[in-house]
N, CA, C and O atoms as a Tinker XYZ file with bonds, in Angstrom:
   192  protein
     1  N      0.843000   -0.847000    0.245000    73     2
     2  CA     0.210000   -0.352000   -0.007000    64     1     3
     3  C      0.714000    1.486000   -0.244000    63     2     4     5
     4  O      0.273000    2.317000   -1.037000    81     3
     5  N      1.814000    1.601000    0.834000    73     3     6
     6  CA     2.707000    1.899000    0.998000    64     5     7
     7  C      3.638000    2.614000   -0.230000    63     6     8     9
     8  O      4.094000    3.752000   -0.343000    81     7
     9  N      3.684000    1.787000   -0.825000    73     7    10
    10  CA     4.656000    1.710000   -2.163000    64     9    11
    11  C      4.030000    2.457000   -3.280000    63    10    12    13
    12  O      4.489000    3.386000   -3.944000    81    11
    13  N      2.881000    1.854000   -3.349000    73    11    14
    14  CA     1.655000    2.172000   -4.447000    64    13    15
    15  C      1.722000    3.253000   -4.440000    63    14    16    17
    16  O      2.102000    3.923000   -5.400000    81    15
    17  N      1.309000    3.764000   -3.168000    73    15    18
    18  CA     0.690000    5.561000   -3.185000    64    17    19
    19  C      2.743000    6.287000   -3.205000    63    18    20    21
    20  O      2.699000    7.488000   -3.472000    81    19
    21  N      3.922000    5.903000   -3.041000    73    19    22
    22  CA     4.280000    6.569000   -3.354000    64    21    23
    23  C      4.882000    6.376000   -4.521000    63    22    24    25
    24  O      5.474000    7.432000   -4.744000    81    23
    25  N      5.042000    5.754000   -5.258000    73    23    26
    26  CA     4.699000    5.531000   -7.084000    64    25    27
    27  C      4.218000    6.183000   -7.729000    63    26    28    29
    28  O      4.662000    6.726000   -8.741000    81    27
    29  N      2.887000    6.273000   -7.106000    73    27    30
    30  CA     1.848000    7.334000   -7.719000    64    29    31
    31  C      2.206000    8.495000   -7.135000    63    30    32    33
    32  O      1.547000    9.412000   -7.627000    81    31
    33  N      2.832000    8.805000   -6.442000    73    31    34
    34  CA     3.232000   10.283000   -6.277000    64    33    35
    35  C      4.329000   10.793000   -6.367000    63    34    36    37
    36  O      4.769000   11.814000   -5.838000    81    35
    37  N      4.888000    9.922000   -7.193000    73    35    38
    38  CA     6.387000    9.848000   -7.740000    64    37    39
    39  C      5.813000   10.550000   -9.296000    63    38    40    41
    40  O      5.931000   11.701000   -9.718000    81    39
    41  N      4.981000    9.001000  -10.085000    73    39    42
    42  CA     4.058000    9.805000  -10.769000    64    41    43
    43  C      3.865000   11.177000  -10.978000    63    42    44    45
    44  O      4.546000   12.027000  -11.552000    81    43
    45  N      2.556000   11.218000  -10.261000    73    43    46
    46  CA     2.482000   13.011000  -10.534000    64    45    47
    47  C      3.017000   13.998000  -10.361000    63    46    48    49
    48  O      2.688000   15.119000  -10.747000    81    47
    49  N      4.219000   13.564000   -9.543000    73    47    50
    50  CA     5.691000   14.861000   -9.747000    64    49    51
    51  C      6.100000   14.951000  -10.768000    63    50    52    53
    52  O      6.129000   16.032000  -11.356000    81    51
    53  N      6.513000   13.902000  -11.252000    73    51    54
    54  CA     6.858000   13.187000  -12.659000    64    53    55
    55  C      6.108000   14.534000  -13.688000    63    54    56    57
    56  O      6.536000   15.628000  -14.055000    81    55
    57  N      4.924000   13.866000  -13.879000    73    55    58
    58  CA     4.075000   14.453000  -14.385000    64    57    59
    59  C      4.161000   16.070000  -14.919000    63    58    60    61
    60  O      4.297000   16.581000  -16.030000    81    59
    61  N      4.012000   16.586000  -13.572000    73    59    62
    62  CA     4.118000   17.818000  -13.001000    64    61    63
    63  C      4.810000   17.893000  -13.958000    63    62    64    65
    64  O      4.587000   17.874000  -15.169000    81    63
    65  N      6.034000   18.016000  -13.111000    73    63    66
    66  CA     7.206000   18.743000  -13.826000    64    65    67
    67  C      7.529000   18.593000  -14.647000    63    66    68    69
    68  O      8.298000   19.453000  -15.075000    81    67
    69  N      7.114000   16.982000  -15.849000    73    67    70
    70  CA     7.250000   17.978000  -17.773000    64    69    71
    71  C      6.294000   18.403000  -18.121000    63    70    72    73
    72  O      6.260000   18.580000  -19.339000    81    71
    73  N      5.014000   18.801000  -17.334000    73    71    74
    74  CA     3.952000   20.141000  -17.880000    64    73    75
    75  C      4.686000   21.685000  -17.634000    63    74    76    77
    76  O      4.570000   22.611000  -18.437000    81    75
    77  N      5.493000   21.757000  -16.303000    73    75    78
    78  CA     5.757000   22.740000  -16.323000    64    77    79
    79  C      6.609000   23.182000  -16.714000    63    78    80    81
    80  O      6.684000   24.408000  -16.647000    81    79
    81  N      8.079000   22.159000  -17.540000    73    79    82
    82  CA     9.019000   22.284000  -18.611000    64    81    83
    83  C      8.024000   22.578000  -20.341000    63    82    84    85
    84  O      7.938000   23.473000  -21.182000    81    83
    85  N      7.503000   21.329000  -20.127000    73    83    86
    86  CA     6.724000   21.978000  -21.125000    64    85    87
    87  C      6.108000   23.230000  -21.600000    63    86    88    89
    88  O      6.030000   23.585000  -22.776000    81    87
    89  N      5.607000   23.966000  -20.390000    73    87    90
    90  CA     4.964000   25.208000  -20.816000    64    89    91
    91  C      6.526000   25.960000  -20.615000    63    90    92    93
    92  O      6.896000   26.528000  -21.642000    81    91
    93  N      7.649000   26.061000  -19.257000    73    91    94
    94  CA     8.521000   26.968000  -19.554000    64    93    95
    95  C      8.839000   27.128000  -21.039000    63    94    96    97
    96  O      8.864000   28.161000  -21.708000    81    95
    97  N      9.154000   25.449000  -21.513000    73    95    98
    98  CA     9.427000   26.247000  -23.191000    64    97    99
    99  C      8.747000   26.636000  -24.455000    63    98   100   101
   100  O      9.247000   27.187000  -25.436000    81    99
   101  N      7.723000   26.317000  -24.296000    73    99   102
   102  CA     6.498000   27.257000  -25.056000    64   101   103
   103  C      6.836000   28.722000  -24.397000    63   102   104   105
   104  O      7.186000   29.323000  -25.412000    81   103
   105  N      6.922000   29.446000  -23.573000    73   103   106
   106  CA     6.856000   30.759000  -22.942000    64   105   107
   107  C      8.229000   30.979000  -23.822000    63   106   108   109
   108  O      8.366000   31.753000  -24.770000    81   107
   109  N      9.142000   30.151000  -23.292000    73   107   110
   110  CA    10.608000   30.759000  -24.079000    64   109   111
   111  C     10.731000   30.766000  -25.352000    63   110   112   113
   112  O     11.655000   31.502000  -25.700000    81   111
   113  N     10.056000   30.131000  -26.418000    73   111   114
   114  CA    10.169000   29.494000  -27.784000    64   113   115
   115  C      9.230000   30.821000  -28.009000    63   114   116   117
   116  O      9.639000   31.653000  -28.819000    81   115
   117  N      8.179000   31.019000  -27.433000    73   115   118
   118  CA     7.208000   32.526000  -28.146000    64   117   119
   119  C      8.037000   34.090000  -27.640000    63   118   120   121
   120  O      7.796000   35.017000  -28.414000    81   119
   121  N      8.992000   34.453000  -26.405000    73   119   122
   122  CA     9.144000   35.047000  -26.221000    64   121   123
   123  C      9.867000   35.258000  -27.362000    63   122   124   125
   124  O      9.321000   36.043000  -28.137000    81   123
   125  N     11.041000   34.761000  -27.758000    73   123   126
   126  CA    12.095000   34.732000  -28.685000    64   125   127
   127  C     11.570000   34.810000  -30.255000    63   126   128   129
   128  O     12.027000   35.510000  -31.158000    81   127
   129  N     10.574000   33.965000  -30.295000    73   127   130
   130  CA     9.793000   34.403000  -31.967000    64   129   131
   131  C     10.086000   35.900000  -32.213000    63   130   132   133
   132  O     10.722000   36.424000  -33.127000    81   131
   133  N      9.463000   36.440000  -31.171000    73   131   134
   134  CA     9.063000   38.053000  -30.630000    64   133   135
   135  C     10.085000   38.581000  -31.371000    63   134   136   137
   136  O     10.023000   39.055000  -32.505000    81   135
   137  N     11.694000   38.381000  -30.139000    73   135   138
   138  CA    12.417000   38.762000  -30.237000    64   137   139
   139  C     13.308000   39.161000  -31.190000    63   138   140   141
   140  O     14.026000   40.141000  -31.389000    81   139
   141  N     12.828000   37.154000  -32.218000    73   139   142
   142  CA    13.994000   37.286000  -33.407000    64   141   143
   143  C     14.245000   38.275000  -34.379000    63   142   144   145
   144  O     15.351000   38.723000  -34.682000    81   143
   145  N     12.881000   38.663000  -34.964000    73   143   146
   146  CA    12.804000   39.308000  -36.105000    64   145   147
   147  C     13.788000   40.974000  -35.899000    63   146   148   149
   148  O     14.418000   41.534000  -36.796000    81   147
   149  N     13.655000   41.388000  -34.633000    73   147   150
   150  CA    14.060000   42.839000  -34.049000    64   149   151
   151  C     15.638000   42.531000  -34.334000    63   150   152   153
   152  O     16.337000   42.875000  -35.287000    81   151
   153  N     15.967000   41.723000  -33.117000    73   151   154
   154  CA    17.331000   41.721000  -32.452000    64   153   155
   155  C     18.145000   40.638000  -33.399000    63   154   156   157
   156  O     19.369000   40.767000  -33.373000    81   155
   157  N     17.762000   39.885000  -33.994000    73   155   158
   158  CA    18.374000   39.003000  -35.173000    64   157   159
   159  C     18.817000   39.281000  -36.566000    63   158   160   161
   160  O     19.957000   39.492000  -36.983000    81   159
   161  N     17.412000   39.229000  -37.351000    73   159   162
   162  CA    17.948000   39.703000  -38.675000    64   161   163
   163  C     18.421000   40.899000  -39.139000    63   162   164   165
   164  O     18.678000   40.931000  -40.342000    81   163
   165  N     18.614000   41.957000  -38.455000    73   163   166
   166  CA    19.337000   42.764000  -38.869000    64   165   167
   167  C     20.783000   42.433000  -39.154000    63   166   168   169
   168  O     21.373000   42.906000  -40.125000    81   167
   169  N     21.299000   41.671000  -38.351000    73   167   170
   170  CA    21.960000   41.199000  -38.305000    64   169   171
   171  C     22.729000   40.519000  -39.300000    63   170   172   173
   172  O     23.883000   40.612000  -39.718000    81   171
   173  N     21.443000   39.601000  -39.622000    73   171   174
   174  CA    22.151000   38.637000  -40.652000    64   173   175
   175  C     21.427000   39.269000  -41.986000    63   174   176   177
   176  O     20.904000   38.278000  -42.497000    81   175
   177  N     21.206000   40.092000  -42.590000    73   175   178
   178  CA    20.725000   40.338000  -43.474000    64   177   179
   179  C     22.519000   41.690000  -43.293000    63   178   180   181
   180  O     23.380000   41.782000  -44.168000    81   179
   181  N     22.523000   42.293000  -42.254000    73   179   182
   182  CA    23.758000   42.835000  -42.336000    64   181   183
   183  C     25.076000   41.588000  -42.877000    63   182   184   185
   184  O     25.882000   41.964000  -43.728000    81   183
   185  N     25.147000   40.588000  -42.481000    73   183   186
   186  CA    26.427000   39.391000  -42.498000    64   185   187
   187  C     26.189000   38.524000  -44.082000    63   186   188   189
   188  O     26.936000   37.676000  -44.570000    81   187
   189  N     24.648000   39.175000  -44.755000    73   187   190
   190  CA    25.282000   38.416000  -45.604000    64   189   191
   191  C     25.480000   39.134000  -47.253000    63   190   192
   192  O     26.064000   38.504000  -48.134000    81   191
């Protein structure tokens, strides 16, 4: 009984961590997508 509860808690924590990481990755990609056209494209066209 104790073992299965422990396993369920670990599974829930792992799932929450994955969802948090996914949300964090989405937020980062959104921020970089907003910033890239402003900051990187002029440099690329300058070097091209």
